[in-house]
Backbone as XML, in Angstrom:
<?xml version="1.0"?>
<chain id="A" units="angstrom">
  <residue number="1" name="MET">
    <atom name="N" x="-56.027" y="162.368" z="-21.922"/>
    <atom name="CA" x="-55.313" y="162.303" z="-23.245"/>
    <atom name="C" x="-53.777" y="162.331" z="-22.933"/>
  </residue>
  <residue number="2" name="GLU">
    <atom name="N" x="-53.569" y="163.329" z="-22.032"/>
    <atom name="CA" x="-51.971" y="163.653" z="-21.728"/>
    <atom name="C" x="-51.424" y="162.349" z="-20.983"/>
  </residue>
  <residue number="3" name="SER">
    <atom name="N" x="-52.106" y="161.620" z="-20.196"/>
    <atom name="CA" x="-51.758" y="160.549" z="-19.556"/>
    <atom name="C" x="-51.458" y="159.362" z="-20.419"/>
  </residue>
  <residue number="4" name="THR">
    <atom name="N" x="-52.208" y="159.254" z="-21.591"/>
    <atom name="CA" x="-51.926" y="158.255" z="-22.724"/>
    <atom name="C" x="-50.478" y="158.497" z="-23.347"/>
  </residue>
  <residue number="5" name="HIS">
    <atom name="N" x="-50.236" y="159.736" z="-23.523"/>
    <atom name="CA" x="-48.962" y="159.905" z="-24.073"/>
    <atom name="C" x="-47.878" y="159.550" z="-23.175"/>
  </residue>
  <residue number="6" name="LEU">
    <atom name="N" x="-48.188" y="159.941" z="-21.887"/>
    <atom name="CA" x="-46.997" y="159.577" z="-20.923"/>
    <atom name="C" x="-46.831" y="158.227" z="-20.723"/>
  </residue>
  <residue number="7" name="ILE">
    <atom name="N" x="-47.891" y="157.438" z="-20.871"/>
    <atom name="CA" x="-47.768" y="155.970" z="-20.677"/>
    <atom name="C" x="-47.052" y="155.355" z="-21.904"/>
  </residue>
  <residue number="8" name="GLY">
    <atom name="N" x="-47.263" y="155.857" z="-23.296"/>
    <atom name="CA" x="-46.697" y="155.424" z="-24.263"/>
    <atom name="C" x="-45.172" y="155.709" z="-24.293"/>
  </residue>
  <residue number="9" name="LEU">
    <atom name="N" x="-44.770" y="156.966" z="-23.837"/>
    <atom name="CA" x="-43.498" y="157.367" z="-23.681"/>
    <atom name="C" x="-42.727" y="156.493" z="-22.723"/>
  </residue>
  <residue number="10" name="LEU">
    <atom name="N" x="-43.329" y="156.312" z="-21.564"/>
    <atom name="CA" x="-42.740" y="155.304" z="-20.601"/>
    <atom name="C" x="-42.574" y="153.923" z="-20.985"/>
  </residue>
  <residue number="11" name="ALA">
    <atom name="N" x="-43.444" y="153.439" z="-21.719"/>
    <atom name="CA" x="-43.393" y="152.131" z="-22.366"/>
    <atom name="C" x="-42.194" y="151.989" z="-23.440"/>
  </residue>
  <residue number="12" name="ALA">
    <atom name="N" x="-42.139" y="153.016" z="-24.239"/>
    <atom name="CA" x="-40.962" y="153.048" z="-25.102"/>
    <atom name="C" x="-39.605" y="153.258" z="-24.547"/>
  </residue>
  <residue number="13" name="VAL">
    <atom name="N" x="-39.475" y="154.010" z="-23.407"/>
    <atom name="CA" x="-38.188" y="154.072" z="-22.659"/>
    <atom name="C" x="-37.938" y="152.724" z="-22.080"/>
  </residue>
  <residue number="14" name="LEU">
    <atom name="N" x="-38.664" y="151.997" z="-21.462"/>
    <atom name="CA" x="-38.640" y="150.707" z="-20.850"/>
    <atom name="C" x="-38.261" y="149.783" z="-21.861"/>
  </residue>
  <residue number="15" name="LEU">
    <atom name="N" x="-38.885" y="149.644" z="-23.096"/>
    <atom name="CA" x="-38.376" y="148.952" z="-24.199"/>
    <atom name="C" x="-36.985" y="149.222" z="-24.595"/>
  </residue>
  <residue number="16" name="LEU">
    <atom name="N" x="-36.578" y="150.349" z="-24.841"/>
    <atom name="CA" x="-35.199" y="150.626" z="-25.041"/>
    <atom name="C" x="-34.319" y="150.241" z="-24.096"/>
  </residue>
  <residue number="17" name="ILE">
    <atom name="N" x="-34.538" y="150.391" z="-22.838"/>
    <atom name="CA" x="-33.609" y="149.920" z="-21.602"/>
    <atom name="C" x="-33.563" y="148.495" z="-21.745"/>
  </residue>
  <residue number="18" name="SER">
    <atom name="N" x="-34.735" y="147.790" z="-21.964"/>
    <atom name="CA" x="-34.600" y="146.370" z="-21.901"/>
    <atom name="C" x="-33.745" y="145.651" z="-23.129"/>
  </residue>
  <residue number="19" name="LEU">
    <atom name="N" x="-33.759" y="146.345" z="-24.261"/>
    <atom name="CA" x="-33.005" y="145.982" z="-25.513"/>
    <atom name="C" x="-31.578" y="146.289" z="-25.166"/>
  </residue>
  <residue number="20" name="LEU">
    <atom name="N" x="-31.302" y="147.386" z="-24.522"/>
    <atom name="CA" x="-29.894" y="147.644" z="-24.260"/>
    <atom name="C" x="-29.371" y="146.635" z="-23.394"/>
  </residue>
  <residue number="21" name="VAL">
    <atom name="N" x="-30.020" y="146.244" z="-22.303"/>
    <atom name="CA" x="-29.493" y="145.083" z="-21.248"/>
    <atom name="C" x="-29.346" y="143.957" z="-21.930"/>
  </residue>
  <residue number="22" name="PHE">
    <atom name="N" x="-30.362" y="143.441" z="-22.638"/>
    <atom name="CA" x="-30.257" y="142.220" z="-23.386"/>
    <atom name="C" x="-28.953" y="142.194" z="-24.309"/>
  </residue>
  <residue number="23" name="GLY">
    <atom name="N" x="-28.825" y="143.286" z="-24.964"/>
    <atom name="CA" x="-27.660" y="143.352" z="-26.013"/>
    <atom name="C" x="-26.408" y="143.228" z="-25.288"/>
  </residue>
  <residue number="24" name="LEU">
    <atom name="N" x="-26.171" y="143.950" z="-24.068"/>
    <atom name="CA" x="-24.979" y="143.927" z="-23.181"/>
    <atom name="C" x="-24.865" y="142.297" z="-22.649"/>
  </residue>
  <residue number="25" name="TRP">
    <atom name="N" x="-25.974" y="141.841" z="-22.225"/>
    <atom name="CA" x="-25.758" y="140.466" z="-21.645"/>
    <atom name="C" x="-25.412" y="139.365" z="-22.701"/>
  </residue>
  <residue number="26" name="ARG">
    <atom name="N" x="-25.958" y="139.653" z="-23.988"/>
    <atom name="CA" x="-25.490" y="138.618" z="-25.064"/>
    <atom name="C" x="-24.095" y="138.795" z="-25.272"/>
  </residue>
  <residue number="27" name="HIS">
    <atom name="N" x="-23.538" y="139.998" z="-25.450"/>
    <atom name="CA" x="-22.173" y="140.346" z="-25.771"/>
    <atom name="C" x="-21.446" y="139.645" z="-24.657"/>
  </residue>
  <residue number="28" name="LYS">
    <atom name="N" x="-21.518" y="139.931" z="-23.508"/>
    <atom name="CA" x="-20.787" y="139.358" z="-22.362"/>
    <atom name="C" x="-20.897" y="137.749" z="-22.287"/>
  </residue>
  <residue number="29" name="ARG">
    <atom name="N" x="-21.948" y="137.226" z="-22.621"/>
    <atom name="CA" x="-22.123" y="135.894" z="-22.806"/>
    <atom name="C" x="-21.249" y="135.295" z="-23.928"/>
  </residue>
  <residue number="30" name="ALA">
    <atom name="N" x="-21.163" y="135.796" z="-24.956"/>
    <atom name="CA" x="-20.310" y="135.484" z="-26.283"/>
    <atom name="C" x="-18.788" y="135.592" z="-25.836"/>
  </residue>
  <residue number="31" name="SER">
    <atom name="N" x="-18.493" y="136.522" z="-25.185"/>
    <atom name="CA" x="-17.060" y="136.727" z="-24.630"/>
    <atom name="C" x="-16.672" y="135.558" z="-23.709"/>
  </residue>
  <residue number="32" name="ALA">
    <atom name="N" x="-17.665" y="135.123" z="-22.794"/>
    <atom name="CA" x="-17.258" y="134.168" z="-21.831"/>
    <atom name="C" x="-17.022" y="132.996" z="-22.604"/>
  </residue>
  <residue number="33" name="GLY">
    <atom name="N" x="-17.738" y="132.593" z="-23.650"/>
    <atom name="CA" x="-17.605" y="131.282" z="-24.438"/>
    <atom name="C" x="-16.268" y="131.324" z="-25.065"/>
  </residue>
  <residue number="34" name="GLU">
    <atom name="N" x="-15.772" y="132.433" z="-25.585"/>
    <atom name="CA" x="-14.340" y="132.363" z="-26.121"/>
    <atom name="C" x="-13.498" y="132.114" z="-25.237"/>
  </residue>
  <residue number="35" name="VAL">
    <atom name="N" x="-13.349" y="132.632" z="-23.882"/>
    <atom name="CA" x="-12.521" y="132.208" z="-22.898"/>
    <atom name="C" x="-12.539" y="130.679" z="-22.712"/>
  </residue>
  <residue number="36" name="LYS">
    <atom name="N" x="-13.802" y="130.319" z="-22.645"/>
    <atom name="CA" x="-14.028" y="128.970" z="-22.211"/>
    <atom name="C" x="-13.135" y="127.856" z="-23.271"/>
  </residue>
  <residue number="37" name="LEU">
    <atom name="N" x="-13.221" y="128.521" z="-24.401"/>
    <atom name="CA" x="-12.725" y="127.641" z="-25.694"/>
    <atom name="C" x="-11.105" y="127.296" z="-25.549"/>
  </residue>
  <residue number="38" name="MET">
    <atom name="N" x="-10.450" y="128.296" z="-24.768"/>
    <atom name="CA" x="-9.092" y="128.193" z="-24.673"/>
    <atom name="C" x="-8.509" y="126.866" z="-24.003"/>
  </residue>
  <residue number="39" name="GLY">
    <atom name="N" x="-7.601" y="126.220" z="-24.826"/>
    <atom name="CA" x="-7.250" y="124.975" z="-24.376"/>
    <atom name="C" x="-8.004" y="123.691" z="-24.624"/>
  </residue>
  <residue number="40" name="GLU">
    <atom name="N" x="-9.212" y="123.787" z="-25.215"/>
    <atom name="CA" x="-10.221" y="122.844" z="-25.418"/>
    <atom name="C" x="-9.667" y="121.936" z="-26.645"/>
  </residue>
  <residue number="41" name="MET">
    <atom name="N" x="-10.055" y="120.848" z="-26.694"/>
    <atom name="CA" x="-9.764" y="119.819" z="-27.770"/>
    <atom name="C" x="-10.842" y="119.838" z="-28.808"/>
  </residue>
  <residue number="42" name="GLY">
    <atom name="N" x="-10.599" y="119.624" z="-29.922"/>
    <atom name="CA" x="-11.774" y="119.678" z="-31.139"/>
    <atom name="C" x="-11.400" y="118.781" z="-32.159"/>
  </residue>
  <residue number="43" name="LEU">
    <atom name="N" x="-12.398" y="118.491" z="-32.994"/>
    <atom name="CA" x="-12.134" y="117.770" z="-34.423"/>
    <atom name="C" x="-12.424" y="118.590" z="-35.483"/>
  </residue>
  <residue number="44" name="VAL">
    <atom name="N" x="-11.468" y="118.605" z="-36.518"/>
    <atom name="CA" x="-11.775" y="119.325" z="-37.789"/>
    <atom name="C" x="-13.064" y="118.569" z="-38.501"/>
  </residue>
  <residue number="45" name="GLU">
    <atom name="N" x="-13.882" y="119.566" z="-38.885"/>
    <atom name="CA" x="-15.286" y="119.098" z="-39.561"/>
    <atom name="C" x="-15.010" y="119.356" z="-40.944"/>
  </residue>
  <residue number="46" name="THR">
    <atom name="N" x="-14.464" y="120.517" z="-41.494"/>
    <atom name="CA" x="-13.992" y="120.717" z="-43.024"/>
    <atom name="C" x="-12.800" y="121.330" z="-42.830"/>
  </residue>
  <residue number="47" name="LYS">
    <atom name="N" x="-12.009" y="120.656" z="-43.869"/>
    <atom name="CA" x="-10.480" y="120.957" z="-44.116"/>
    <atom name="C" x="-10.177" y="122.529" z="-43.739"/>
  </residue>
  <residue number="48" name="LEU">
    <atom name="N" x="-9.150" y="122.756" z="-42.929"/>
    <atom name="CA" x="-8.771" y="124.083" z="-42.656"/>
    <atom name="C" x="-7.878" y="124.463" z="-43.821"/>
  </residue>
  <residue number="49" name="ASP">
    <atom name="N" x="-8.383" y="125.157" z="-44.787"/>
    <atom name="CA" x="-7.413" y="125.606" z="-46.095"/>
    <atom name="C" x="-7.640" y="126.917" z="-46.479"/>
  </residue>
  <residue number="50" name="PRO">
    <atom name="N" x="-7.302" y="127.870" z="-46.055"/>
    <atom name="CA" x="-6.714" y="128.140" z="-44.591"/>
    <atom name="C" x="-7.633" y="128.063" z="-43.623"/>
  </residue>
  <residue number="51" name="GLN">
    <atom name="N" x="-8.941" y="128.444" z="-43.987"/>
    <atom name="CA" x="-10.049" y="128.337" z="-43.070"/>
    <atom name="C" x="-11.064" y="127.181" z="-43.266"/>
  </residue>
  <residue number="52" name="GLY">
    <atom name="N" x="-11.707" y="126.797" z="-42.066"/>
    <atom name="CA" x="-12.721" y="125.816" z="-42.227"/>
    <atom name="C" x="-13.421" y="125.802" z="-40.985"/>
  </residue>
  <residue number="53" name="THR">
    <atom name="N" x="-13.940" y="124.534" z="-40.505"/>
    <atom name="CA" x="-14.849" y="124.509" z="-39.225"/>
    <atom name="C" x="-14.200" y="123.248" z="-38.494"/>
  </residue>
  <residue number="54" name="ILE">
    <atom name="N" x="-14.481" y="123.496" z="-37.230"/>
    <atom name="CA" x="-14.080" y="122.573" z="-36.055"/>
    <atom name="C" x="-15.272" y="122.174" z="-35.289"/>
  </residue>
  <residue number="55" name="ILE">
    <atom name="N" x="-15.291" y="121.153" z="-34.578"/>
    <atom name="CA" x="-16.202" y="120.754" z="-33.667"/>
    <atom name="C" x="-15.789" y="120.872" z="-32.265"/>
  </residue>
  <residue number="56" name="VAL">
    <atom name="N" x="-16.163" y="121.685" z="-31.275"/>
    <atom name="CA" x="-15.551" y="121.639" z="-29.962"/>
    <atom name="C" x="-16.846" y="121.463" z="-29.022"/>
  </residue>
  <residue number="57" name="ASP">
    <atom name="N" x="-16.821" y="120.501" z="-27.883"/>
    <atom name="CA" x="-17.874" y="120.473" z="-27.180"/>
    <atom name="C" x="-19.409" y="120.357" z="-27.885"/>
  </residue>
  <residue number="58" name="GLY">
    <atom name="N" x="-19.363" y="119.769" z="-28.959"/>
    <atom name="CA" x="-20.600" y="119.592" z="-29.858"/>
    <atom name="C" x="-20.984" y="120.912" z="-30.486"/>
  </residue>
  <residue number="59" name="GLU">
    <atom name="N" x="-20.012" y="121.972" z="-30.549"/>
    <atom name="CA" x="-20.588" y="123.025" z="-31.307"/>
    <atom name="C" x="-19.567" y="123.429" z="-32.395"/>
  </residue>
  <residue number="60" name="LEU">
    <atom name="N" x="-20.260" y="123.939" z="-33.538"/>
    <atom name="CA" x="-19.446" y="124.180" z="-34.644"/>
    <atom name="C" x="-18.830" y="125.535" z="-34.745"/>
  </residue>
  <residue number="61" name="TRP">
    <atom name="N" x="-17.557" y="125.517" z="-34.984"/>
    <atom name="CA" x="-16.749" y="126.955" z="-35.006"/>
    <atom name="C" x="-15.880" y="127.022" z="-36.338"/>
  </residue>
  <residue number="62" name="ASN">
    <atom name="N" x="-15.980" y="128.197" z="-36.788"/>
    <atom name="CA" x="-15.108" y="128.655" z="-37.695"/>
    <atom name="C" x="-13.678" y="128.754" z="-37.239"/>
  </residue>
  <residue number="63" name="ALA">
    <atom name="N" x="-12.815" y="128.002" z="-37.920"/>
    <atom name="CA" x="-11.393" y="128.034" z="-37.439"/>
    <atom name="C" x="-10.245" y="128.187" z="-38.461"/>
  </residue>
  <residue number="64" name="GLN">
    <atom name="N" x="-9.141" y="128.449" z="-38.106"/>
    <atom name="CA" x="-7.731" y="128.487" z="-38.826"/>
    <atom name="C" x="-6.670" y="127.945" z="-37.972"/>
  </residue>
  <residue number="65" name="SER">
    <atom name="N" x="-5.749" y="127.461" z="-38.935"/>
    <atom name="CA" x="-4.537" y="126.898" z="-37.977"/>
    <atom name="C" x="-3.766" y="128.126" z="-37.550"/>
  </residue>
  <residue number="66" name="SER">
    <atom name="N" x="-3.091" y="128.250" z="-36.321"/>
    <atom name="CA" x="-2.462" y="129.356" z="-35.779"/>
    <atom name="C" x="-1.306" y="129.823" z="-36.613"/>
  </residue>
  <residue number="67" name="ASP">
    <atom name="N" x="-0.678" y="128.689" z="-37.405"/>
    <atom name="CA" x="0.520" y="129.016" z="-38.161"/>
    <atom name="C" x="0.268" y="129.105" z="-39.707"/>
  </residue>
  <residue number="68" name="GLY">
    <atom name="N" x="-1.143" y="129.061" z="-39.963"/>
    <atom name="CA" x="-1.534" y="129.223" z="-41.452"/>
    <atom name="C" x="-1.496" y="127.912" z="-42.367"/>
  </residue>
  <residue number="69" name="SER">
    <atom name="N" x="-1.079" y="126.777" z="-41.804"/>
    <atom name="CA" x="-0.986" y="125.601" z="-42.377"/>
    <atom name="C" x="-2.266" y="124.924" z="-42.554"/>
  </residue>
  <residue number="70" name="ASP">
    <atom name="N" x="-2.538" y="124.002" z="-43.577"/>
    <atom name="CA" x="-3.842" y="123.205" z="-43.714"/>
    <atom name="C" x="-3.978" y="122.192" z="-42.804"/>
  </residue>
  <residue number="71" name="ILE">
    <atom name="N" x="-4.985" y="121.815" z="-42.293"/>
    <atom name="CA" x="-5.314" y="120.806" z="-41.494"/>
    <atom name="C" x="-6.283" y="120.016" z="-41.873"/>
  </residue>
  <residue number="72" name="GLU">
    <atom name="N" x="-6.176" y="118.577" z="-42.170"/>
    <atom name="CA" x="-7.117" y="117.689" z="-42.657"/>
    <atom name="C" x="-8.362" y="117.523" z="-41.799"/>
  </residue>
  <residue number="73" name="VAL">
    <atom name="N" x="-9.388" y="117.108" z="-42.510"/>
    <atom name="CA" x="-10.747" y="116.510" z="-41.838"/>
    <atom name="C" x="-10.401" y="115.338" z="-40.848"/>
  </residue>
  <residue number="74" name="ASN">
    <atom name="N" x="-11.024" y="115.488" z="-39.688"/>
    <atom name="CA" x="-10.982" y="114.527" z="-38.597"/>
    <atom name="C" x="-9.640" y="114.568" z="-37.793"/>
  </residue>
  <residue number="75" name="ALA">
    <atom name="N" x="-8.736" y="115.559" z="-37.996"/>
    <atom name="CA" x="-7.718" y="115.720" z="-37.224"/>
    <atom name="C" x="-8.072" y="116.359" z="-35.847"/>
  </residue>
  <residue number="76" name="ARG">
    <atom name="N" x="-7.439" y="115.891" z="-34.909"/>
    <atom name="CA" x="-7.487" y="116.520" z="-33.586"/>
    <atom name="C" x="-6.620" y="117.700" z="-33.391"/>
  </residue>
  <residue number="77" name="VAL">
    <atom name="N" x="-7.480" y="118.752" z="-32.836"/>
    <atom name="CA" x="-6.823" y="120.024" z="-32.708"/>
    <atom name="C" x="-7.138" y="120.688" z="-31.236"/>
  </residue>
  <residue number="78" name="ARG">
    <atom name="N" x="-6.259" y="121.614" z="-30.872"/>
    <atom name="CA" x="-6.247" y="122.403" z="-29.513"/>
    <atom name="C" x="-6.587" y="123.841" z="-29.909"/>
  </residue>
  <residue number="79" name="VAL">
    <atom name="N" x="-7.547" y="124.524" z="-29.204"/>
    <atom name="CA" x="-7.720" y="125.832" z="-29.531"/>
    <atom name="C" x="-6.676" y="126.678" z="-28.735"/>
  </residue>
  <residue number="80" name="VAL">
    <atom name="N" x="-6.015" y="127.542" z="-29.386"/>
    <atom name="CA" x="-4.892" y="128.264" z="-28.866"/>
    <atom name="C" x="-4.990" y="129.803" z="-28.760"/>
  </residue>
  <residue number="81" name="GLY">
    <atom name="N" x="-6.281" y="130.288" z="-29.499"/>
    <atom name="CA" x="-6.471" y="131.646" z="-29.519"/>
    <atom name="C" x="-7.896" y="132.038" z="-30.270"/>
  </residue>
  <residue number="82" name="MET">
    <atom name="N" x="-7.963" y="133.339" z="-30.216"/>
    <atom name="CA" x="-9.240" y="133.833" z="-30.920"/>
    <atom name="C" x="-8.829" y="135.020" z="-31.834"/>
  </residue>
  <residue number="83" name="GLN">
    <atom name="N" x="-9.486" y="135.204" z="-32.837"/>
    <atom name="CA" x="-9.326" y="136.300" z="-33.531"/>
    <atom name="C" x="-10.542" y="136.831" z="-34.263"/>
  </residue>
  <residue number="84" name="ALA">
    <atom name="N" x="-11.085" y="137.814" z="-33.750"/>
    <atom name="CA" x="-12.632" y="138.135" z="-33.973"/>
    <atom name="C" x="-13.311" y="136.968" z="-33.741"/>
  </residue>
  <residue number="85" name="HIS">
    <atom name="N" x="-14.306" y="136.441" z="-34.572"/>
    <atom name="CA" x="-14.986" y="135.369" z="-34.483"/>
    <atom name="C" x="-14.448" y="134.007" z="-34.941"/>
  </residue>
  <residue number="86" name="LEU">
    <atom name="N" x="-13.019" y="133.901" z="-35.213"/>
    <atom name="CA" x="-12.347" y="132.830" z="-35.759"/>
    <atom name="C" x="-11.496" y="132.167" z="-34.756"/>
  </residue>
  <residue number="87" name="VAL">
    <atom name="N" x="-11.629" y="130.789" z="-34.656"/>
    <atom name="CA" x="-10.833" y="130.122" z="-33.554"/>
    <atom name="C" x="-9.627" y="129.639" z="-34.211"/>
  </residue>
  <residue number="88" name="LEU">
    <atom name="N" x="-8.539" y="129.929" z="-33.396"/>
    <atom name="CA" x="-7.080" y="129.669" z="-33.763"/>
    <atom name="C" x="-6.744" y="128.375" z="-33.148"/>
  </residue>
  <residue number="89" name="VAL">
    <atom name="N" x="-6.243" y="127.244" z="-34.057"/>
    <atom name="CA" x="-5.974" y="126.081" z="-33.486"/>
    <atom name="C" x="-4.566" y="125.556" z="-33.904"/>
  </residue>
  <residue number="90" name="GLU">
    <atom name="N" x="-4.164" y="124.452" z="-33.139"/>
    <atom name="CA" x="-2.925" y="123.735" z="-33.691"/>
    <atom name="C" x="-3.265" y="122.376" z="-33.672"/>
  </residue>
  <residue number="91" name="THR">
    <atom name="N" x="-2.587" y="121.516" z="-34.467"/>
    <atom name="CA" x="-2.791" y="120.059" z="-34.497"/>
    <atom name="C" x="-2.285" y="119.532" z="-33.059"/>
  </residue>
  <residue number="92" name="CYS">
    <atom name="N" x="-2.823" y="118.461" z="-32.895"/>
    <atom name="CA" x="-2.457" y="117.845" z="-31.488"/>
    <atom name="C" x="-2.498" y="116.239" z="-31.722"/>
  </residue>
  <residue number="93" name="GLN">
    <atom name="N" x="-1.493" y="115.656" z="-30.977"/>
    <atom name="CA" x="-1.479" y="114.340" z="-31.243"/>
    <atom name="C" x="-2.204" y="113.563" z="-30.113"/>
  </residue>
  <residue number="94" name="SER">
    <atom name="N" x="-2.479" y="114.266" z="-28.796"/>
    <atom name="CA" x="-3.001" y="113.639" z="-27.723"/>
    <atom name="C" x="-4.510" y="113.379" z="-27.905"/>
  </residue>
  <residue number="95" name="ARG">
    <atom name="N" x="-5.139" y="112.478" z="-27.137"/>
    <atom name="CA" x="-6.417" y="112.161" z="-27.179"/>
    <atom name="C" x="-7.316" y="113.162" z="-26.786"/>
  </residue>
  <residue number="96" name="LEU">
    <atom name="N" x="-8.627" y="113.070" z="-27.341"/>
    <atom name="CA" x="-9.709" y="114.052" z="-27.031"/>
    <atom name="C" x="-10.048" y="113.776" z="-25.642"/>
  </residue>
  <residue number="97" name="ARG">
    <atom name="N" x="-10.600" y="114.986" z="-24.857"/>
    <atom name="CA" x="-10.968" y="114.730" z="-23.583"/>
    <atom name="C" x="-12.243" y="114.284" z="-23.447"/>
  </residue>
</chain>
């Protein structure tokens, strides 16, 4: 009976450790994605007024212009920063990569 309790306790501890490792891995992965976005080109999906959405490398991101101005749908933008989970962009006249 005592060994059953010990096995249950060990299983619970292993589960908690696994969840902690997974959470840390996911957080690190999200941070790496933000760095990867810097300098990337995108296309405005919904008007940035002041916030909207953009498409970068096939992914949809919440975005806002870095200077607070409105940016119209289908405008080309470049990622210049991050603020929490909001992508900061500026308009760009050059071609998409």
